[in-house]
CHARMM internal coordinates of N, CA and C (Angstrom, degrees):
IC EDIT
DIST 1 N 1 CA 1.4326
DIST 1 CA 1 C 1.5230
ANGL 1 N 1 CA 1 C 110.26
DIST 1 C 2 N 1.3318
ANGL 1 CA 1 C 2 N 116.14
DIHE 1 N 1 CA 1 C 2 N -51.42
DIST 2 N 2 CA 1.4521
ANGL 1 C 2 N 2 CA 118.47
DIHE 1 CA 1 C 2 N 2 CA -178.75
DIST 2 CA 2 C 1.5275
ANGL 2 N 2 CA 2 C 111.45
DIHE 1 C 2 N 2 CA 2 C -66.06
DIST 2 C 3 N 1.3193
ANGL 2 CA 2 C 3 N 116.90
DIHE 2 N 2 CA 2 C 3 N -33.46
DIST 3 N 3 CA 1.4659
ANGL 2 C 3 N 3 CA 120.19
DIHE 2 CA 2 C 3 N 3 CA 176.61
DIST 3 CA 3 C 1.5205
ANGL 3 N 3 CA 3 C 110.67
DIHE 2 C 3 N 3 CA 3 C -65.51
DIST 3 C 4 N 1.3123
ANGL 3 CA 3 C 4 N 117.53
DIHE 3 N 3 CA 3 C 4 N -42.18
DIST 4 N 4 CA 1.4669
ANGL 3 C 4 N 4 CA 121.00
DIHE 3 CA 3 C 4 N 4 CA 179.06
DIST 4 CA 4 C 1.5228
ANGL 4 N 4 CA 4 C 110.66
DIHE 3 C 4 N 4 CA 4 C -63.46
DIST 4 C 5 N 1.3210
ANGL 4 CA 4 C 5 N 117.68
DIHE 4 N 4 CA 4 C 5 N -41.42
DIST 5 N 5 CA 1.4600
ANGL 4 C 5 N 5 CA 120.33
DIHE 4 CA 4 C 5 N 5 CA 178.58
DIST 5 CA 5 C 1.5237
ANGL 5 N 5 CA 5 C 111.67
DIHE 4 C 5 N 5 CA 5 C -68.89
DIST 5 C 6 N 1.3341
ANGL 5 CA 5 C 6 N 117.32
DIHE 5 N 5 CA 5 C 6 N -34.13
DIST 6 N 6 CA 1.4601
ANGL 5 C 6 N 6 CA 120.35
DIHE 5 CA 5 C 6 N 6 CA 176.43
DIST 6 CA 6 C 1.5249
ANGL 6 N 6 CA 6 C 110.42
DIHE 5 C 6 N 6 CA 6 C -66.32
DIST 6 C 7 N 1.3334
ANGL 6 CA 6 C 7 N 117.42
DIHE 6 N 6 CA 6 C 7 N -40.92
DIST 7 N 7 CA 1.4632
ANGL 6 C 7 N 7 CA 121.20
DIHE 6 CA 6 C 7 N 7 CA 176.44
DIST 7 CA 7 C 1.5239
ANGL 7 N 7 CA 7 C 109.93
DIHE 6 C 7 N 7 CA 7 C -63.52
DIST 7 C 8 N 1.3212
ANGL 7 CA 7 C 8 N 117.73
DIHE 7 N 7 CA 7 C 8 N -36.86
DIST 8 N 8 CA 1.4668
ANGL 7 C 8 N 8 CA 121.39
DIHE 7 CA 7 C 8 N 8 CA 176.96
DIST 8 CA 8 C 1.5201
ANGL 8 N 8 CA 8 C 111.10
DIHE 7 C 8 N 8 CA 8 C -62.73
DIST 8 C 9 N 1.3175
ANGL 8 CA 8 C 9 N 117.17
DIHE 8 N 8 CA 8 C 9 N -41.74
DIST 9 N 9 CA 1.4612
ANGL 8 C 9 N 9 CA 120.28
DIHE 8 CA 8 C 9 N 9 CA 178.43
DIST 9 CA 9 C 1.5231
ANGL 9 N 9 CA 9 C 110.77
DIHE 8 C 9 N 9 CA 9 C -63.25
DIST 9 C 10 N 1.3104
ANGL 9 CA 9 C 10 N 116.37
DIHE 9 N 9 CA 9 C 10 N -45.82
DIST 10 N 10 CA 1.4717
ANGL 9 C 10 N 10 CA 120.37
DIHE 9 CA 9 C 10 N 10 CA 178.41
DIST 10 CA 10 C 1.5212
ANGL 10 N 10 CA 10 C 110.43
DIHE 9 C 10 N 10 CA 10 C -61.17
DIST 10 C 11 N 1.3344
ANGL 10 CA 10 C 11 N 117.03
DIHE 10 N 10 CA 10 C 11 N -46.31
DIST 11 N 11 CA 1.4615
ANGL 10 C 11 N 11 CA 120.67
DIHE 10 CA 10 C 11 N 11 CA 179.67
DIST 11 CA 11 C 1.5192
ANGL 11 N 11 CA 11 C 112.77
DIHE 10 C 11 N 11 CA 11 C -61.96
DIST 11 C 12 N 1.3282
ANGL 11 CA 11 C 12 N 116.97
DIHE 11 N 11 CA 11 C 12 N -40.35
DIST 12 N 12 CA 1.4630
ANGL 11 C 12 N 12 CA 119.71
DIHE 11 CA 11 C 12 N 12 CA -178.80
DIST 12 CA 12 C 1.5200
ANGL 12 N 12 CA 12 C 112.46
DIHE 11 C 12 N 12 CA 12 C -72.69
DIST 12 C 13 N 1.3219
ANGL 12 CA 12 C 13 N 117.86
DIHE 12 N 12 CA 12 C 13 N -37.73
DIST 13 N 13 CA 1.4659
ANGL 12 C 13 N 13 CA 120.04
DIHE 12 CA 12 C 13 N 13 CA 176.08
DIST 13 CA 13 C 1.5203
ANGL 13 N 13 CA 13 C 110.27
DIHE 12 C 13 N 13 CA 13 C -65.17
DIST 13 C 14 N 1.3267
ANGL 13 CA 13 C 14 N 116.62
DIHE 13 N 13 CA 13 C 14 N -41.61
DIST 14 N 14 CA 1.4623
ANGL 13 C 14 N 14 CA 120.04
DIHE 13 CA 13 C 14 N 14 CA 178.43
DIST 14 CA 14 C 1.5214
ANGL 14 N 14 CA 14 C 110.98
DIHE 13 C 14 N 14 CA 14 C -66.33
DIST 14 C 15 N 1.3271
ANGL 14 CA 14 C 15 N 117.15
DIHE 14 N 14 CA 14 C 15 N -36.99
DIST 15 N 15 CA 1.4646
ANGL 14 C 15 N 15 CA 120.01
DIHE 14 CA 14 C 15 N 15 CA 176.23
DIST 15 CA 15 C 1.5228
ANGL 15 N 15 CA 15 C 111.09
DIHE 14 C 15 N 15 CA 15 C -62.30
DIST 15 C 16 N 1.3185
ANGL 15 CA 15 C 16 N 117.01
DIHE 15 N 15 CA 15 C 16 N -42.49
DIST 16 N 16 CA 1.4607
ANGL 15 C 16 N 16 CA 119.68
DIHE 15 CA 15 C 16 N 16 CA -179.69
DIST 16 CA 16 C 1.5256
ANGL 16 N 16 CA 16 C 112.46
DIHE 15 C 16 N 16 CA 16 C -64.97
DIST 16 C 17 N 1.3227
ANGL 16 CA 16 C 17 N 117.95
DIHE 16 N 16 CA 16 C 17 N -28.22
DIST 17 N 17 CA 1.4602
ANGL 16 C 17 N 17 CA 120.00
DIHE 16 CA 16 C 17 N 17 CA 179.49
DIST 17 CA 17 C 1.5198
ANGL 17 N 17 CA 17 C 113.00
DIHE 16 C 17 N 17 CA 17 C -87.53
DIST 17 C 18 N 1.3471
ANGL 17 CA 17 C 18 N 118.00
DIHE 17 N 17 CA 17 C 18 N -32.21
DIST 18 N 18 CA 1.4667
ANGL 17 C 18 N 18 CA 120.28
DIHE 17 CA 17 C 18 N 18 CA -175.72
DIST 18 CA 18 C 1.5227
ANGL 18 N 18 CA 18 C 114.38
DIHE 17 C 18 N 18 CA 18 C -106.99
DIST 18 C 19 N 1.3257
ANGL 18 CA 18 C 19 N 117.93
DIHE 18 N 18 CA 18 C 19 N -21.83
DIST 19 N 19 CA 1.4741
ANGL 18 C 19 N 19 CA 123.88
DIHE 18 CA 18 C 19 N 19 CA -176.11
DIST 19 CA 19 C 1.5275
ANGL 19 N 19 CA 19 C 112.47
DIHE 18 C 19 N 19 CA 19 C 59.62
DIST 19 C 20 N 1.3200
ANGL 19 CA 19 C 20 N 116.63
DIHE 19 N 19 CA 19 C 20 N 28.21
DIST 20 N 20 CA 1.4583
ANGL 19 C 20 N 20 CA 121.48
DIHE 19 CA 19 C 20 N 20 CA 176.31
DIST 20 CA 20 C 1.5248
ANGL 20 N 20 CA 20 C 109.00
DIHE 19 C 20 N 20 CA 20 C -89.82
DIST 20 C 21 N 1.3478
ANGL 20 CA 20 C 21 N 117.80
DIHE 20 N 20 CA 20 C 21 N 126.04
DIST 21 N 21 CA 1.4665
ANGL 20 C 21 N 21 CA 119.71
DIHE 20 CA 20 C 21 N 21 CA -176.10
DIST 21 CA 21 C 1.5265
ANGL 21 N 21 CA 21 C 114.61
DIHE 20 C 21 N 21 CA 21 C -61.04
DIST 21 C 22 N 1.3237
ANGL 21 CA 21 C 22 N 118.39
DIHE 21 N 21 CA 21 C 22 N -24.93
DIST 22 N 22 CA 1.4647
ANGL 21 C 22 N 22 CA 119.02
DIHE 21 CA 21 C 22 N 22 CA -178.28
DIST 22 CA 22 C 1.5248
ANGL 22 N 22 CA 22 C 111.40
DIHE 21 C 22 N 22 CA 22 C -63.42
DIST 22 C 23 N 1.3317
ANGL 22 CA 22 C 23 N 118.03
DIHE 22 N 22 CA 22 C 23 N -32.74
DIST 23 N 23 CA 1.4578
ANGL 22 C 23 N 23 CA 120.75
DIHE 22 CA 22 C 23 N 23 CA 177.98
DIST 23 CA 23 C 1.5243
ANGL 23 N 23 CA 23 C 111.56
DIHE 22 C 23 N 23 CA 23 C -72.17
DIST 23 C 24 N 1.3208
ANGL 23 CA 23 C 24 N 116.10
DIHE 23 N 23 CA 23 C 24 N -33.60
DIST 24 N 24 CA 1.4640
ANGL 23 C 24 N 24 CA 120.04
DIHE 23 CA 23 C 24 N 24 CA 175.91
DIST 24 CA 24 C 1.5253
ANGL 24 N 24 CA 24 C 110.14
DIHE 23 C 24 N 24 CA 24 C -66.86
DIST 24 C 25 N 1.3155
ANGL 24 CA 24 C 25 N 117.06
DIHE 24 N 24 CA 24 C 25 N -41.21
DIST 25 N 25 CA 1.4664
ANGL 24 C 25 N 25 CA 121.19
DIHE 24 CA 24 C 25 N 25 CA 177.34
DIST 25 CA 25 C 1.5212
ANGL 25 N 25 CA 25 C 110.69
DIHE 24 C 25 N 25 CA 25 C -63.01
DIST 25 C 26 N 1.3368
ANGL 25 CA 25 C 26 N 116.31
DIHE 25 N 25 CA 25 C 26 N -39.94
DIST 26 N 26 CA 1.4624
ANGL 25 C 26 N 26 CA 119.97
DIHE 25 CA 25 C 26 N 26 CA 177.69
DIST 26 CA 26 C 1.5290
ANGL 26 N 26 CA 26 C 110.60
DIHE 25 C 26 N 26 CA 26 C -62.41
DIST 26 C 27 N 1.3180
ANGL 26 CA 26 C 27 N 116.82
DIHE 26 N 26 CA 26 C 27 N -42.79
DIST 27 N 27 CA 1.4607
ANGL 26 C 27 N 27 CA 120.65
DIHE 26 CA 26 C 27 N 27 CA 178.71
DIST 27 CA 27 C 1.5134
ANGL 27 N 27 CA 27 C 112.57
DIHE 26 C 27 N 27 CA 27 C -62.75
DIST 27 C 28 N 1.3185
ANGL 27 CA 27 C 28 N 116.81
DIHE 27 N 27 CA 27 C 28 N -44.84
DIST 28 N 28 CA 1.4667
ANGL 27 C 28 N 28 CA 120.86
DIHE 27 CA 27 C 28 N 28 CA -179.69
DIST 28 CA 28 C 1.5274
ANGL 28 N 28 CA 28 C 110.90
DIHE 27 C 28 N 28 CA 28 C -65.08
DIST 28 C 29 N 1.3217
ANGL 28 CA 28 C 29 N 116.64
DIHE 28 N 28 CA 28 C 29 N -44.46
DIST 29 N 29 CA 1.4686
ANGL 28 C 29 N 29 CA 120.45
DIHE 28 CA 28 C 29 N 29 CA -179.57
DIST 29 CA 29 C 1.5306
ANGL 29 N 29 CA 29 C 110.97
DIHE 28 C 29 N 29 CA 29 C -64.62
DIST 29 C 30 N 1.3206
ANGL 29 CA 29 C 30 N 116.60
DIHE 29 N 29 CA 29 C 30 N -38.99
DIST 30 N 30 CA 1.4649
ANGL 29 C 30 N 30 CA 119.72
DIHE 29 CA 29 C 30 N 30 CA 179.67
DIST 30 CA 30 C 1.5200
ANGL 30 N 30 CA 30 C 111.59
DIHE 29 C 30 N 30 CA 30 C -66.54
DIST 30 C 31 N 1.3206
ANGL 30 CA 30 C 31 N 117.31
DIHE 30 N 30 CA 30 C 31 N -38.86
DIST 31 N 31 CA 1.4607
ANGL 30 C 31 N 31 CA 120.08
DIHE 30 CA 30 C 31 N 31 CA 178.12
DIST 31 CA 31 C 1.5242
ANGL 31 N 31 CA 31 C 110.23
DIHE 30 C 31 N 31 CA 31 C -65.66
DIST 31 C 32 N 1.3153
ANGL 31 CA 31 C 32 N 117.94
DIHE 31 N 31 CA 31 C 32 N -39.99
DIST 32 N 32 CA 1.4652
ANGL 31 C 32 N 32 CA 120.41
DIHE 31 CA 31 C 32 N 32 CA 178.49
DIST 32 CA 32 C 1.5278
ANGL 32 N 32 CA 32 C 111.19
DIHE 31 C 32 N 32 CA 32 C -61.62
DIST 32 C 33 N 1.3183
ANGL 32 CA 32 C 33 N 116.83
DIHE 32 N 32 CA 32 C 33 N -43.33
DIST 33 N 33 CA 1.4681
ANGL 32 C 33 N 33 CA 120.53
DIHE 32 CA 32 C 33 N 33 CA 178.17
DIST 33 CA 33 C 1.5191
ANGL 33 N 33 CA 33 C 110.44
DIHE 32 C 33 N 33 CA 33 C -66.22
DIST 33 C 34 N 1.3243
ANGL 33 CA 33 C 34 N 117.32
DIHE 33 N 33 CA 33 C 34 N -43.15
DIST 34 N 34 CA 1.4591
ANGL 33 C 34 N 34 CA 120.93
DIHE 33 CA 33 C 34 N 34 CA -179.95
DIST 34 CA 34 C 1.5097
ANGL 34 N 34 CA 34 C 113.09
DIHE 33 C 34 N 34 CA 34 C -63.42
DIST 34 C 35 N 1.3299
ANGL 34 CA 34 C 35 N 117.62
DIHE 34 N 34 CA 34 C 35 N -42.84
DIST 35 N 35 CA 1.4640
ANGL 34 C 35 N 35 CA 120.77
DIHE 34 CA 34 C 35 N 35 CA 178.85
DIST 35 CA 35 C 1.5187
ANGL 35 N 35 CA 35 C 110.70
DIHE 34 C 35 N 35 CA 35 C -65.88
DIST 35 C 36 N 1.3132
ANGL 35 CA 35 C 36 N 117.59
DIHE 35 N 35 CA 35 C 36 N -38.66
DIST 36 N 36 CA 1.4621
ANGL 35 C 36 N 36 CA 120.95
DIHE 35 CA 35 C 36 N 36 CA 177.98
DIST 36 CA 36 C 1.5306
ANGL 36 N 36 CA 36 C 110.79
DIHE 35 C 36 N 36 CA 36 C -63.13
DIST 36 C 37 N 1.3251
ANGL 36 CA 36 C 37 N 116.85
DIHE 36 N 36 CA 36 C 37 N -47.52
DIST 37 N 37 CA 1.4702
ANGL 36 C 37 N 37 CA 120.38
DIHE 36 CA 36 C 37 N 37 CA 179.36
DIST 37 CA 37 C 1.5227
ANGL 37 N 37 CA 37 C 111.26
DIHE 36 C 37 N 37 CA 37 C -64.16
DIST 37 C 38 N 1.3175
ANGL 37 CA 37 C 38 N 116.86
DIHE 37 N 37 CA 37 C 38 N -40.21
DIST 38 N 38 CA 1.4662
ANGL 37 C 38 N 38 CA 120.83
DIHE 37 CA 37 C 38 N 38 CA 179.86
DIST 38 CA 38 C 1.5269
ANGL 38 N 38 CA 38 C 110.98
DIHE 37 C 38 N 38 CA 38 C -66.30
DIST 38 C 39 N 1.3226
ANGL 38 CA 38 C 39 N 117.00
DIHE 38 N 38 CA 38 C 39 N -40.49
DIST 39 N 39 CA 1.4609
ANGL 38 C 39 N 39 CA 120.68
DIHE 38 CA 38 C 39 N 39 CA 178.75
DIST 39 CA 39 C 1.5247
ANGL 39 N 39 CA 39 C 110.88
DIHE 38 C 39 N 39 CA 39 C -64.32
DIST 39 C 40 N 1.3060
ANGL 39 CA 39 C 40 N 116.94
DIHE 39 N 39 CA 39 C 40 N -44.31
DIST 40 N 40 CA 1.4633
ANGL 39 C 40 N 40 CA 120.86
DIHE 39 CA 39 C 40 N 40 CA 179.17
DIST 40 CA 40 C 1.5276
ANGL 40 N 40 CA 40 C 110.53
DIHE 39 C 40 N 40 CA 40 C -63.39
DIST 40 C 41 N 1.3369
ANGL 40 CA 40 C 41 N 116.67
DIHE 40 N 40 CA 40 C 41 N -44.43
DIST 41 N 41 CA 1.4588
ANGL 40 C 41 N 41 CA 120.17
DIHE 40 CA 40 C 41 N 41 CA 179.74
DIST 41 CA 41 C 1.5140
ANGL 41 N 41 CA 41 C 113.33
DIHE 40 C 41 N 41 CA 41 C -65.56
DIST 41 C 42 N 1.3305
ANGL 41 CA 41 C 42 N 116.40
DIHE 41 N 41 CA 41 C 42 N -39.47
DIST 42 N 42 CA 1.4584
ANGL 41 C 42 N 42 CA 120.25
DIHE 41 CA 41 C 42 N 42 CA -178.71
DIST 42 CA 42 C 1.5278
ANGL 42 N 42 CA 42 C 111.60
DIHE 41 C 42 N 42 CA 42 C -70.61
DIST 42 C 43 N 1.3133
ANGL 42 CA 42 C 43 N 116.84
DIHE 42 N 42 CA 42 C 43 N -33.54
DIST 43 N 43 CA 1.4627
ANGL 42 C 43 N 43 CA 119.72
DIHE 42 CA 42 C 43 N 43 CA -178.09
DIST 43 CA 43 C 1.5309
ANGL 43 N 43 CA 43 C 113.21
DIHE 42 C 43 N 43 CA 43 C -85.40
DIST 43 C 44 N 1.3141
ANGL 43 CA 43 C 44 N 118.15
DIHE 43 N 43 CA 43 C 44 N -29.84
DIST 44 N 44 CA 1.4602
ANGL 43 C 44 N 44 CA 119.58
DIHE 43 CA 43 C 44 N 44 CA 179.90
DIST 44 CA 44 C 1.5219
ANGL 44 N 44 CA 44 C 112.65
DIHE 43 C 44 N 44 CA 44 C -93.00
DIST 44 C 45 N 1.3229
ANGL 44 CA 44 C 45 N 118.05
DIHE 44 N 44 CA 44 C 45 N -16.31
DIST 45 N 45 CA 1.4551
ANGL 44 C 45 N 45 CA 121.19
DIHE 44 CA 44 C 45 N 45 CA 179.34
DIST 45 CA 45 C 1.5119
ANGL 45 N 45 CA 45 C 114.19
DIHE 44 C 45 N 45 CA 45 C -55.87
DIST 45 C 46 N 1.3400
ANGL 45 CA 45 C 46 N 118.16
DIHE 45 N 45 CA 45 C 46 N -47.33
DIST 46 N 46 CA 1.4685
ANGL 45 C 46 N 46 CA 118.32
DIHE 45 CA 45 C 46 N 46 CA 179.48
DIST 46 CA 46 C 1.5314
ANGL 46 N 46 CA 46 C 114.03
DIHE 45 C 46 N 46 CA 46 C -62.82
DIST 46 C 47 N 1.3309
ANGL 46 CA 46 C 47 N 118.23
DIHE 46 N 46 CA 46 C 47 N -21.49
DIST 47 N 47 CA 1.4656
ANGL 46 C 47 N 47 CA 120.39
DIHE 46 CA 46 C 47 N 47 CA 179.53
DIST 47 CA 47 C 1.5278
ANGL 47 N 47 CA 47 C 111.74
DIHE 46 C 47 N 47 CA 47 C -64.82
DIST 47 C 48 N 1.3354
ANGL 47 CA 47 C 48 N 117.59
DIHE 47 N 47 CA 47 C 48 N -39.79
DIST 48 N 48 CA 1.4515
ANGL 47 C 48 N 48 CA 119.23
DIHE 47 CA 47 C 48 N 48 CA 177.33
DIST 48 CA 48 C 1.5210
ANGL 48 N 48 CA 48 C 112.00
DIHE 47 C 48 N 48 CA 48 C -94.36
DIST 48 C 49 N 1.3379
ANGL 48 CA 48 C 49 N 118.33
DIHE 48 N 48 CA 48 C 49 N -18.77
DIST 49 N 49 CA 1.4582
ANGL 48 C 49 N 49 CA 120.42
DIHE 48 CA 48 C 49 N 49 CA -178.39
DIST 49 CA 49 C 1.5244
ANGL 49 N 49 CA 49 C 112.32
DIHE 48 C 49 N 49 CA 49 C -72.20
DIST 49 C 50 N 1.3056
ANGL 49 CA 49 C 50 N 117.11
DIHE 49 N 49 CA 49 C 50 N -35.15
DIST 50 N 50 CA 1.4704
ANGL 49 C 50 N 50 CA 120.59
DIHE 49 CA 49 C 50 N 50 CA -178.22
DIST 50 CA 50 C 1.5267
ANGL 50 N 50 CA 50 C 112.07
DIHE 49 C 50 N 50 CA 50 C -59.77
DIST 50 C 51 N 1.3303
ANGL 50 CA 50 C 51 N 120.06
DIHE 50 N 50 CA 50 C 51 N -50.24
DIST 51 N 51 CA 1.4653
ANGL 50 C 51 N 51 CA 118.03
DIHE 50 CA 50 C 51 N 51 CA 179.53
DIST 51 CA 51 C 1.5300
ANGL 51 N 51 CA 51 C 113.64
DIHE 50 C 51 N 51 CA 51 C -69.12
DIST 51 C 52 N 1.3304
ANGL 51 CA 51 C 52 N 117.80
DIHE 51 N 51 CA 51 C 52 N -30.13
DIST 52 N 52 CA 1.4600
ANGL 51 C 52 N 52 CA 120.19
DIHE 51 CA 51 C 52 N 52 CA -175.48
DIST 52 CA 52 C 1.5261
ANGL 52 N 52 CA 52 C 111.50
DIHE 51 C 52 N 52 CA 52 C -84.87
DIST 52 C 53 N 1.3309
ANGL 52 CA 52 C 53 N 117.69
DIHE 52 N 52 CA 52 C 53 N -49.03
DIST 53 N 53 CA 1.4610
ANGL 52 C 53 N 53 CA 121.97
DIHE 52 CA 52 C 53 N 53 CA -176.13
DIST 53 CA 53 C 1.5254
ANGL 53 N 53 CA 53 C 112.89
DIHE 52 C 53 N 53 CA 53 C -91.77
DIST 53 C 54 N 1.3202
ANGL 53 CA 53 C 54 N 116.80
DIHE 53 N 53 CA 53 C 54 N -21.27
DIST 54 N 54 CA 1.4497
ANGL 53 C 54 N 54 CA 120.54
DIHE 53 CA 53 C 54 N 54 CA -178.01
DIST 54 CA 54 C 1.5252
ANGL 54 N 54 CA 54 C 113.57
DIHE 53 C 54 N 54 CA 54 C 87.90
DIST 54 C 55 N 1.3293
ANGL 54 CA 54 C 55 N 117.55
DIHE 54 N 54 CA 54 C 55 N -2.15
DIST 55 N 55 CA 1.4703
ANGL 54 C 55 N 55 CA 122.49
DIHE 54 CA 54 C 55 N 55 CA 177.28
DIST 55 CA 55 C 1.5271
ANGL 55 N 55 CA 55 C 108.22
DIHE 54 C 55 N 55 CA 55 C -135.42
DIST 55 C 56 N 1.3142
ANGL 55 CA 55 C 56 N 116.08
DIHE 55 N 55 CA 55 C 56 N 159.93
DIST 56 N 56 CA 1.4646
ANGL 55 C 56 N 56 CA 120.27
DIHE 55 CA 55 C 56 N 56 CA -178.33
DIST 56 CA 56 C 1.5221
ANGL 56 N 56 CA 56 C 111.67
DIHE 55 C 56 N 56 CA 56 C -77.50
DIST 56 C 57 N 1.3059
ANGL 56 CA 56 C 57 N 118.80
DIHE 56 N 56 CA 56 C 57 N -35.20
DIST 57 N 57 CA 1.4618
ANGL 56 C 57 N 57 CA 121.89
DIHE 56 CA 56 C 57 N 57 CA -174.18
DIST 57 CA 57 C 1.5122
ANGL 57 N 57 CA 57 C 108.33
DIHE 56 C 57 N 57 CA 57 C -142.00
DIST 57 C 58 N 1.3193
ANGL 57 CA 57 C 58 N 117.12
DIHE 57 N 57 CA 57 C 58 N 131.56
DIST 58 N 58 CA 1.4538
ANGL 57 C 58 N 58 CA 121.63
DIHE 57 CA 57 C 58 N 58 CA 175.89
DIST 58 CA 58 C 1.5237
ANGL 58 N 58 CA 58 C 108.75
DIHE 57 C 58 N 58 CA 58 C -111.96
DIST 58 C 59 N 1.3066
ANGL 58 CA 58 C 59 N 116.45
DIHE 58 N 58 CA 58 C 59 N 140.35
DIST 59 N 59 CA 1.4585
ANGL 58 C 59 N 59 CA 120.71
DIHE 58 CA 58 C 59 N 59 CA -174.65
DIST 59 CA 59 C 1.5235
ANGL 59 N 59 CA 59 C 110.50
DIHE 58 C 59 N 59 CA 59 C -94.70
DIST 59 C 60 N 1.3405
ANGL 59 CA 59 C 60 N 115.92
DIHE 59 N 59 CA 59 C 60 N 75.30
DIST 60 N 60 CA 1.4507
ANGL 59 C 60 N 60 CA 119.90
DIHE 59 CA 59 C 60 N 60 CA 175.01
DIST 60 CA 60 C 1.5296
ANGL 60 N 60 CA 60 C 109.83
DIHE 59 C 60 N 60 CA 60 C -110.50
DIST 60 C 61 N 1.3198
ANGL 60 CA 60 C 61 N 116.72
DIHE 60 N 60 CA 60 C 61 N 172.09
DIST 61 N 61 CA 1.4678
ANGL 60 C 61 N 61 CA 121.52
DIHE 60 CA 60 C 61 N 61 CA -173.87
DIST 61 CA 61 C 1.5342
ANGL 61 N 61 CA 61 C 112.26
DIHE 60 C 61 N 61 CA 61 C -64.01
DIST 61 C 62 N 1.3053
ANGL 61 CA 61 C 62 N 117.30
DIHE 61 N 61 CA 61 C 62 N -39.41
DIST 62 N 62 CA 1.4659
ANGL 61 C 62 N 62 CA 120.70
DIHE 61 CA 61 C 62 N 62 CA -178.00
DIST 62 CA 62 C 1.5298
ANGL 62 N 62 CA 62 C 111.20
DIHE 61 C 62 N 62 CA 62 C -65.09
DIST 62 C 63 N 1.3136
ANGL 62 CA 62 C 63 N 116.45
DIHE 62 N 62 CA 62 C 63 N -42.28
DIST 63 N 63 CA 1.4552
ANGL 62 C 63 N 63 CA 120.69
DIHE 62 CA 62 C 63 N 63 CA 179.32
DIST 63 CA 63 C 1.5232
ANGL 63 N 63 CA 63 C 110.83
DIHE 62 C 63 N 63 CA 63 C -67.69
DIST 63 C 64 N 1.3254
ANGL 63 CA 63 C 64 N 116.36
DIHE 63 N 63 CA 63 C 64 N -40.09
DIST 64 N 64 CA 1.4643
ANGL 63 C 64 N 64 CA 120.21
DIHE 63 CA 63 C 64 N 64 CA 177.16
DIST 64 CA 64 C 1.5218
ANGL 64 N 64 CA 64 C 111.72
DIHE 63 C 64 N 64 CA 64 C -62.07
DIST 64 C 65 N 1.3320
ANGL 64 CA 64 C 65 N 116.85
DIHE 64 N 64 CA 64 C 65 N -45.92
DIST 65 N 65 CA 1.4717
ANGL 64 C 65 N 65 CA 120.72
DIHE 64 CA 64 C 65 N 65 CA -179.91
DIST 65 CA 65 C 1.5219
ANGL 65 N 65 CA 65 C 110.75
DIHE 64 C 65 N 65 CA 65 C -60.34
DIST 65 C 66 N 1.3115
ANGL 65 CA 65 C 66 N 117.08
DIHE 65 N 65 CA 65 C 66 N -42.70
DIST 66 N 66 CA 1.4570
ANGL 65 C 66 N 66 CA 120.48
DIHE 65 CA 65 C 66 N 66 CA -179.55
DIST 66 CA 66 C 1.5218
ANGL 66 N 66 CA 66 C 110.91
DIHE 65 C 66 N 66 CA 66 C -64.82
DIST 66 C 67 N 1.3105
ANGL 66 CA 66 C 67 N 117.51
DIHE 66 N 66 CA 66 C 67 N -42.97
DIST 67 N 67 CA 1.4560
ANGL 66 C 67 N 67 CA 121.02
DIHE 66 CA 66 C 67 N 67 CA 179.89
DIST 67 CA 67 C 1.5309
ANGL 67 N 67 CA 67 C 111.83
DIHE 66 C 67 N 67 CA 67 C -66.32
DIST 67 C 68 N 1.3232
ANGL 67 CA 67 C 68 N 117.50
DIHE 67 N 67 CA 67 C 68 N -44.10
DIST 68 N 68 CA 1.4659
ANGL 67 C 68 N 68 CA 120.93
DIHE 67 CA 67 C 68 N 68 CA 178.86
DIST 68 CA 68 C 1.5170
ANGL 68 N 68 CA 68 C 110.60
DIHE 67 C 68 N 68 CA 68 C -65.30
DIST 68 C 69 N 1.3213
ANGL 68 CA 68 C 69 N 117.72
DIHE 68 N 68 CA 68 C 69 N -41.93
DIST 69 N 69 CA 1.4583
ANGL 68 C 69 N 69 CA 121.36
DIHE 68 CA 68 C 69 N 69 CA 178.03
DIST 69 CA 69 C 1.5242
ANGL 69 N 69 CA 69 C 111.05
DIHE 68 C 69 N 69 CA 69 C -62.57
DIST 69 C 70 N 1.3172
ANGL 69 CA 69 C 70 N 116.74
DIHE 69 N 69 CA 69 C 70 N -41.50
DIST 70 N 70 CA 1.4763
ANGL 69 C 70 N 70 CA 120.25
DIHE 69 CA 69 C 70 N 70 CA 177.92
DIST 70 CA 70 C 1.5215
ANGL 70 N 70 CA 70 C 111.02
DIHE 69 C 70 N 70 CA 70 C -63.43
DIST 70 C 71 N 1.3364
ANGL 70 CA 70 C 71 N 116.74
DIHE 70 N 70 CA 70 C 71 N -44.27
DIST 71 N 71 CA 1.4690
ANGL 70 C 71 N 71 CA 119.82
DIHE 70 CA 70 C 71 N 71 CA 178.91
DIST 71 CA 71 C 1.5252
ANGL 71 N 71 CA 71 C 111.55
DIHE 70 C 71 N 71 CA 71 C -62.81
DIST 71 C 72 N 1.3159
ANGL 71 CA 71 C 72 N 117.80
DIHE 71 N 71 CA 71 C 72 N -40.13
DIST 72 N 72 CA 1.4728
ANGL 71 C 72 N 72 CA 120.58
DIHE 71 CA 71 C 72 N 72 CA 178.82
DIST 72 CA 72 C 1.5230
ANGL 72 N 72 CA 72 C 111.89
DIHE 71 C 72 N 72 CA 72 C -64.01
DIST 72 C 73 N 1.3099
ANGL 72 CA 72 C 73 N 117.33
DIHE 72 N 72 CA 72 C 73 N -47.08
DIST 73 N 73 CA 1.4545
ANGL 72 C 73 N 73 CA 119.73
DIHE 72 CA 72 C 73 N 73 CA -177.31
DIST 73 CA 73 C 1.5167
ANGL 73 N 73 CA 73 C 113.02
DIHE 72 C 73 N 73 CA 73 C -73.02
DIST 73 C 74 N 1.3130
ANGL 73 CA 73 C 74 N 118.22
DIHE 73 N 73 CA 73 C 74 N -32.57
DIST 74 N 74 CA 1.4635
ANGL 73 C 74 N 74 CA 119.84
DIHE 73 CA 73 C 74 N 74 CA 178.52
DIST 74 CA 74 C 1.5280
ANGL 74 N 74 CA 74 C 110.57
DIHE 73 C 74 N 74 CA 74 C -71.96
DIST 74 C 75 N 1.3213
ANGL 74 CA 74 C 75 N 116.39
DIHE 74 N 74 CA 74 C 75 N -37.61
DIST 75 N 75 CA 1.4724
ANGL 74 C 75 N 75 CA 118.37
DIHE 74 CA 74 C 75 N 75 CA -179.93
DIST 75 CA 75 C 1.5090
ANGL 75 N 75 CA 75 C 109.70
DIHE 74 C 75 N 75 CA 75 C -76.45
END
COOR INIT
IC SEED 1 N 1 CA 1 C
IC BUILD
């Protein structure tokens, strides 16, 4: 997920400097892959977290970053 979003950033910055549509397509495709992976991870995470941690959701920095990143890209 983070790799896909990093590729999107690179593609979008390169698009802004070159105005070549292929970089814009790379950015859009990377965001779609990243949002899909983030959605799957966010929805399936509580399935294994409950038996291991004893709670459905833990409020740590990594989980917060993933949730905020997902909300930003989905909106």
